[in-house]
TIPAZA-820780 format. One line per 10 residues: number of its first residue (from 1); for each residue x, y, z of N, C-alpha, C, CB. Coordinates in Angstrom, 1 decimal. Glycine has a CB too. Layout:
REM TIPAZA-820780
NUM	X/Y/Z/X/Y/Z/X/Y/Z/X/Y/Z  ...
//
This chain:
REM TIPAZA-820780
1	-12.7/2.0/33.2/-12.1/1.9/32.1/-12.7/1.0/31.3/-10.9/1.8/32.3  -13.2/0.0/31.4/-14.2/-0.5/30.3/-14.8/0.7/29.8/-15.5/-1.5/30.9  -15.9/1.7/30.1/-16.4/2.8/29.3/-15.9/2.9/28.5/-16.6/3.8/29.5  -14.9/3.4/29.2/-14.3/3.8/27.1/-13.9/4.0/26.3/-14.3/4.2/26.5  -13.4/2.2/26.7/-13.3/1.5/25.6/-14.3/0.8/25.0/-12.5/0.8/25.7  -15.4/0.7/25.7/-17.2/0.4/24.6/-17.0/1.8/23.8/-19.5/0.4/25.8  -17.6/2.7/24.2/-17.2/3.7/23.7/-16.3/4.2/22.3/-16.8/3.9/24.6  -15.0/4.2/22.6/-14.1/3.8/21.6/-15.0/3.1/20.6/-13.0/2.8/22.2  -14.9/2.3/20.8/-15.2/0.7/19.8/-16.7/1.8/19.7/-15.4/-1.6/21.0  -17.8/2.4/19.7/-18.7/2.3/19.1/-18.8/3.4/17.7/-19.6/2.4/20.0
11	-17.8/5.0/18.7/-17.2/5.2/17.8/-16.5/5.3/16.3/-17.1/5.1/18.1  -15.9/4.4/16.5/-15.0/3.7/15.1/-16.2/2.7/14.7/-13.2/2.6/15.5  -17.3/2.5/14.4/-18.7/2.0/14.2/-18.9/2.4/13.4/-19.8/2.0/14.9  -19.3/3.9/13.9/-20.6/4.8/13.7/-19.5/5.6/12.6/-21.3/5.8/15.4  -18.5/5.6/12.8/-17.7/6.4/11.6/-16.9/4.8/10.6/-16.1/7.7/12.6  -16.7/4.1/10.2/-16.4/3.3/9.7/-14.8/3.2/9.6/-17.1/3.4/8.8  -13.8/3.5/11.1/-13.3/3.6/10.7/-12.6/2.2/11.7/-13.1/4.8/10.3  -13.0/1.1/11.6/-12.2/-0.3/12.0/-10.9/-0.2/11.3/-12.9/-1.8/11.7  -10.5/-1.4/11.3/-9.2/-1.7/11.3/-9.0/-1.9/9.6/-8.9/-3.0/12.3  -10.3/-2.5/8.8/-9.6/-2.7/7.7/-10.0/-1.7/7.1/-9.8/-3.8/7.0
21	-10.9/-0.6/7.2/-11.3/0.4/6.5/-9.6/1.8/6.4/-12.8/0.9/7.5  -9.2/1.4/8.1/-8.0/2.3/7.7/-7.2/2.0/7.5/-7.5/2.8/8.2  -7.2/0.3/7.1/-5.9/-0.2/6.2/-6.3/0.4/4.3/-5.8/-2.5/6.4  -7.5/0.2/4.4/-8.1/0.8/3.1/-7.5/2.3/2.6/-9.7/1.1/3.3  -7.7/2.9/4.0/-7.7/4.0/4.0/-5.3/4.4/3.9/-9.0/4.5/5.6  -4.6/3.4/4.1/-3.4/3.8/3.9/-3.1/3.1/3.3/-2.7/4.0/4.6  -3.7/2.3/2.4/-3.4/1.7/0.9/-3.6/2.8/-0.2/-4.4/0.5/0.6  -5.2/3.9/-0.2/-4.7/4.9/-1.2/-4.0/5.7/-0.9/-5.5/5.7/-1.8  -2.9/5.9/0.2/-2.3/7.4/0.1/-1.2/6.4/-0.1/-2.2/8.7/1.5  -0.5/4.9/-0.3/0.3/4.5/-0.4/0.6/4.6/-2.8/0.1/3.2/0.8
31	-0.5/3.8/-2.9/-1.1/4.1/-3.9/-1.1/4.9/-4.7/-1.9/4.1/-3.8  -0.2/4.9/-6.2/-0.3/6.5/-6.8/-1.5/6.6/-7.4/0.7/6.9/-7.8  -2.7/7.3/-7.9/-3.6/7.1/-9.0/-5.3/6.3/-8.2/-2.5/6.0/-10.3  -4.7/6.3/-6.5/-6.3/4.8/-5.7/-7.1/5.9/-5.0/-5.7/3.1/-4.1  -6.9/7.2/-4.7/-7.8/8.4/-3.8/-8.9/7.8/-4.4/-7.7/10.3/-4.1  -10.3/7.5/-3.5/-11.4/7.7/-3.0/-11.7/6.6/-4.8/-11.9/9.8/-2.5  -11.9/5.3/-4.5/-11.3/4.5/-5.8/-12.3/2.8/-5.2/-8.7/4.4/-5.8  -13.4/2.3/-5.7/-14.2/1.3/-4.9/-13.0/0.5/-4.4/-15.3/0.4/-5.8  -13.3/-0.5/-3.5/-12.6/-1.5/-3.5/-11.2/-2.3/-4.0/-13.4/-2.0/-3.6  -12.6/-3.5/-4.8/-12.2/-4.2/-5.9/-11.0/-2.9/-7.0/-13.9/-4.8/-6.7
41	-11.8/-2.3/-7.5/-10.6/-1.1/-7.6/-9.9/-1.1/-7.5/-10.4/-0.3/-7.3  -9.4/-0.5/-5.6/-7.9/-0.1/-5.2/-7.5/-0.9/-5.3/-7.4/0.5/-4.1  -7.9/-2.9/-4.6/-7.8/-4.2/-4.1/-6.0/-4.4/-5.8/-10.0/-5.5/-4.4  -7.1/-4.5/-6.8/-6.7/-4.4/-8.0/-5.5/-3.8/-9.0/-7.6/-4.1/-8.2  -5.7/-2.4/-8.0/-3.9/-1.5/-8.5/-3.0/-2.0/-7.4/-3.9/0.6/-8.5  -3.5/-2.2/-6.4/-2.7/-2.1/-5.9/-2.3/-3.1/-5.3/-2.8/-1.4/-5.4  -2.2/-4.2/-6.5/-1.1/-5.9/-7.2/-0.5/-5.3/-8.2/-2.0/-7.5/-8.0  -1.5/-4.8/-9.3/-0.7/-4.0/-10.7/1.2/-3.0/-9.8/-2.5/-2.2/-11.6  0.4/-2.5/-8.9/1.0/-1.5/-8.1/2.3/-2.2/-7.7/0.2/-1.0/-6.9  2.2/-4.0/-6.8/3.4/-4.7/-6.3/3.9/-5.0/-7.6/3.2/-6.1/-5.2
51	3.6/-5.6/-9.0/4.2/-5.8/-10.1/5.4/-5.0/-10.3/3.3/-5.6/-11.0  4.2/-3.7/-10.4/6.0/-3.0/-11.1/6.7/-2.6/-10.1/6.0/-1.4/-12.0  6.7/-2.1/-9.3/8.0/-2.1/-7.9/8.6/-3.6/-8.1/7.3/-2.0/-5.9  8.1/-4.8/-7.9/9.1/-5.4/-8.7/10.0/-5.7/-9.5/9.0/-5.7/-8.8  9.2/-5.4/-11.2/10.4/-5.1/-12.0/11.1/-4.2/-12.2/10.3/-5.2/-13.1  10.8/-3.2/-11.4/12.1/-1.9/-11.1/12.9/-2.4/-10.7/11.9/-0.8/-10.3  12.6/-3.6/-9.1/14.1/-3.9/-8.4/14.6/-4.6/-9.3/14.2/-4.7/-6.8  13.6/-5.5/-10.2/14.8/-6.2/-11.0/15.1/-6.1/-12.4/14.7/-7.4/-10.9  15.2/-5.2/-12.5/15.7/-4.0/-13.3/17.0/-3.7/-12.9/14.8/-2.6/-13.1  16.9/-2.5/-11.3/18.1/-2.2/-10.9/18.8/-3.4/-10.6/18.1/-1.3/-9.8
61	18.2/-4.2/-10.3/18.9/-5.5/-9.4/20.4/-6.3/-10.4/17.5/-7.0/-9.3  19.7/-6.0/-12.1/20.0/-6.9/-13.2/21.3/-5.5/-14.0/18.1/-7.4/-14.2  20.7/-3.9/-13.8/21.3/-3.4/-13.7/23.3/-3.2/-13.1/20.4/-3.2/-13.5  22.8/-2.9/-11.7/24.0/-3.3/-10.7/25.1/-4.9/-10.9/23.1/-3.5/-9.0  24.6/-5.2/-11.4/25.0/-7.1/-11.7/26.2/-6.8/-12.9/23.1/-8.5/-12.6  25.1/-6.0/-14.0/25.7/-6.1/-15.1/27.2/-5.4/-15.7/24.8/-5.8/-15.8  27.8/-6.9/-16.5/28.9/-5.8/-16.7/29.7/-4.9/-17.1/29.2/-5.9/-16.6  28.5/-4.1/-17.5/29.3/-2.4/-18.7/29.2/-2.0/-16.8/27.6/-0.7/-20.7  28.3/-2.1/-15.8/28.6/-1.3/-15.1/29.7/-1.1/-13.9/27.8/-1.1/-15.0  30.4/-2.3/-14.1/31.3/-2.6/-13.4/32.7/-2.6/-14.2/30.9/-3.8/-12.7
71	32.9/-1.3/-14.6/34.6/-1.3/-15.6/35.0/-0.8/-14.5/35.1/-0.1/-17.2  37.3/-1.6/-14.5/37.2/-1.2/-13.5/37.6/0.7/-13.7/38.2/-2.1/-12.8  37.9/1.4/-12.4/37.4/2.9/-12.6/39.0/3.5/-12.1/35.8/3.5/-11.5
//
């Protein structure tokens, strides 16, 4: 059993599919327009995307509590 684990670790190191690499790949898939970017650009765009999502959420919350939308039906 120990041999299998060791083989997997060696295989991961060769392919570069460690935990950091897999998380970066996941970010590339989640953040629009980030496929095949260098790490610095990927992280900067991820931060921008998070800020954009926060602004969208804030806007939707303000629309929900706006008196215009709470008209008697």
